[in-house]
C-alpha positions in Angstrom: -222.6 41.8 129.8 -222.9 39.1 127.1 -226.5 38.2 127.6 -228.7 39.6 124.8 -225.7 40.1 122.5 -225.4 38.4 119.2 -221.7 37.7 118.5 -220.3 36.7 115.2 -217.0 34.7 115.1 -215.3 34.3 111.6 -212.7 31.8 111.5 -210.2 31.6 108.6 -207.5 29.1 107.8 -204.7 29.4 110.2 -203.4 27.0 112.9 -204.7 29.4 115.6 -208.2 28.4 114.7 -208.0 25.8 117.3 -207.9 28.5 120.0 -211.3 29.9 119.0 -213.2 27.0 120.4 -212.4 28.1 123.9 -213.5 31.6 123.1 -216.7 30.5 121.7 -217.4 28.3 124.7 -216.8 31.2 127.0 -219.0 33.5 125.1 -221.8 31.0 125.1 -221.4 30.4 128.9 -221.6 34.2 129.5 -225.0 34.3 127.8 -224.3 35.4 124.2 -225.8 34.0 121.2 -222.9 33.0 118.9 -222.9 32.4 115.2 -219.6 30.9 113.8 -218.7 31.5 110.1 -215.8 29.5 108.6 -213.8 29.5 105.4 -213.1 26.1 103.7 -209.4 26.6 104.8 -210.6 26.9 108.5 -212.3 23.6 108.2 -208.9 21.9 107.5 -207.8 23.0 111.1 -211.1 22.6 113.2 -214.5 21.2 112.2 -217.8 22.9 112.0 -219.1 20.2 114.3 -216.9 21.5 117.1 -218.5 24.9 116.9 -222.1 23.8 116.4 -221.7 21.6 119.4 -220.5 24.5 121.6 -223.1 27.0 120.3 -226.1 24.7 119.6 -226.4 26.6 116.4 -225.6 25.8 112.7 -222.3 26.9 111.4 -222.3 29.1 108.2 -219.5 27.6 106.2 -221.0 27.6 102.7 -222.2 30.8 101.0 -224.4 28.7 98.7 -226.4 26.9 101.4 -229.5 28.0 103.3 -229.2 27.1 106.9 -232.1 29.0 108.4 -235.3 29.9 106.2 -235.2 31.5 102.8 -233.7 34.8 103.4 -230.2 35.1 102.2 -228.0 33.8 105.0 -225.3 36.3 104.8 -227.8 39.2 105.0 -229.6 37.6 107.8 -226.6 36.9 109.9 -224.9 40.4 109.1 -228.2 42.1 110.3 -228.4 40.2 113.6 -224.8 40.7 115.0 -223.9 43.0 117.7 -220.3 42.6 116.8 -218.1 40.3 114.5 -214.7 39.1 115.3 -212.5 37.4 112.7 -209.8 35.3 114.4 -207.6 34.0 113.1 -207.6 36.6 110.4 -205.1 35.3 107.9 -203.1 37.1 105.3 -205.5 36.0 102.6 -208.5 37.1 104.6 -206.9 40.6 105.2 -206.4 40.8 101.4 -209.9 39.7 100.5 -211.5 42.2 103.0 -209.2 45.0 101.7 -210.2 44.3 98.0 -213.9 43.5 98.6 -213.8 39.8 97.5 -216.5 37.7 98.9 -215.7 34.1 97.8 -216.3 32.5 101.2 -218.9 32.6 104.1 -216.8 34.9 106.2 -216.0 37.7 103.8 -219.5 37.4 102.3 -221.0 38.3 105.7 -218.6 41.0 106.2 -219.7 42.6 102.9 -223.2 42.8 104.3 -222.4 44.4 107.6 -223.0 48.2 108.1 -219.8 48.9 110.1 -221.3 52.2 111.4 -223.6 50.1 113.4 -221.8 46.8 113.8 -218.2 46.7 114.6 -215.8 44.3 112.9 -212.7 43.3 114.7 -209.8 41.6 113.0 -207.2 39.6 114.9 -204.4 39.0 112.3 -202.4 35.7 112.8 -199.8 34.4 110.6 -196.0 33.6 110.4 -193.8 36.4 111.3 -192.4 36.9 107.9 -195.8 36.9 106.4 -196.9 39.5 108.9 -193.9 41.8 107.9 -194.8 41.6 104.1 -195.4 45.0 102.7 -198.8 43.7 101.3 -199.9 42.7 104.7 -199.0 45.9 106.3 -200.5 47.9 103.5 -203.9 45.9 104.0 -203.9 46.3 107.7 -203.5 50.1 107.3 -206.1 50.3 104.6 -208.5 48.2 106.6 -208.2 50.5 109.7 -208.8 53.4 107.3 -212.1 51.7 106.3 -213.3 51.5 109.8 -212.2 48.0 110.9 -210.7 47.5 114.3 -207.4 45.6 113.7 -205.8 44.1 116.7 -202.0 44.0 117.2 -200.7 40.5 116.8 -198.5 39.2 119.8 -194.9 38.3 119.8 -193.9 34.7 120.5 -193.4 31.1 119.5 -195.4 30.0 116.4 -196.4 26.6 115.1 -194.0 27.0 112.2 -191.1 27.1 114.7 -190.4 30.8 114.3 -190.3 33.4 117.1 -191.6 36.8 116.3 -194.8 38.9 115.6 -197.8 37.2 114.2 -199.3 35.2 117.1 -203.1 35.7 117.5 -203.9 37.4 120.8 -205.1 34.8 123.5 -208.6 34.1 124.4 -208.7 36.4 127.4 -207.5 39.3 125.3 -210.0 38.6 122.6 -212.8 38.3 125.1 -211.8 41.7 126.7 -211.9 43.4 123.2 -215.3 42.1 122.5 -216.5 43.3 125.8 -215.0 46.7 125.4 -216.4 47.0 121.9 -219.9 46.2 123.1 -219.6 48.6 126.0 -218.5 51.4 123.6 -221.4 50.5 121.2 -223.9 50.6 124.0 -222.6 54.0 125.2 -223.1 55.4 121.7 -226.6 54.1 121.3 -228.0 55.8 124.4 
């Protein structure tokens, strides 16, 4: 199912970023081409070297650098993707996407995606109090209205020693959502 698909994985700065390495590895093993996009904050939790080693591709982590040719990188990546998953999608990333800010590699690529042809999936992940903030809930609601697929966070233990909503879905759940999204997309294109 993954063979021939080009999957984008956007990583923003949350502790759950470490979980994404396993997802990226699985996607590659199943035959997908995977491009990883990272914010500066994400690089505080996991390095680009981890992802470039897993994908055998450069990581797009600086909107001012050219990593492949002379075409603007964010446009080239956006046009090549079958689907984009942003996980973890932090409170800050939700706000950026809701307000159209593009000051990092992840949000810049999102700005260049035609969501009518390329689905964008968001996996919010943050502390339970942050998840309950009115601004977070408002941003999630507005992003859904704008055509983003926003996954429900999970309930459980968090790195900040809290228990509650805000955990990023596990690798298997994220993989299943990607597969379902690709399946629906393929049904529509026939």
